[in-house]
N, C-alpha and C positions, 0 to 999 in steps of 0.2 A: 525638969522642963528647960528648954533652951529656945531663945529667940534668935532667929537668923535674919541678918540684914540682906535684903535683896540688892540694895544699892552697892554693897561690897563686891558683887559679881558683875555689875554692869560695866561692860567694856564693848566698844564698837570698833570695827575695822572695815575699811572698804575692801580689803583683800579677801576676807572670809568671815563666815558666821563665827562669833565668839561664843564659846561654851564654857561655863563655870559649874562645877559640882558644888552645890550648897549644902547638901546632906548626903552622907554615905552610910549605909548600914542595912537594916531591914527594909528601909525605903530609900530610894535614891531620888534626889531632887536636883535637876539641872536647870540652869538659866541659860537660854539661848538668846543672843542679841543679834538681830538682823539689821542691816542697812537696807534701804529700798532696793527691791529687785534681787536680793540674795536668796539662795536656795540651800536647803539642808536635806541631805539624803539619809534618812533614818534606816538603820538595820532592823532586822526582825528580833523580837525579844520574847522571853518566856512569860512575861506578864503584860497586862494592859498598860497603855500610856495615857496620861492626862495632860492636856495642853491648855494653857490660858494665855491670852494676849493681855499684856499689861498696858500697852499704849499702841496706837495705830491699829492696823488690821493685818491679817495674814490669809493667804489662800493655802488651804491644807488639802493635799491630795493623798489618798490612800486607796489602794486597789483601783476600783473603777469609779470612785467618787471624788468630787471636789466640793469643798465648803469654804465660804468666806467667814472667818472668825474675827470678831472684834472684841473690844474691851467689855468686860463684865460677863463673858461667856466661858464655859468650860467645854472641852471636847474630849470624849473618851474614845480611844482607838484600841480595838481588841488586839491581843498578841498575835 
């Protein structure tokens, strides 16, 4: 077992979304840190994606849908 510190990957930049890989292997876990108004354009992947907002809220757009995601919710996006 291994404990991963989320705070070690927390970095914010006004210039761009900051991305930190917390776990790499069979499962990949990335921490994305956004400032207000920033966008992240995700590529397509071979597996589903899971998104969770740790603080604040996010507007997530995929295909023809838009969802507002807040603290305490998970969003599963199909590959």
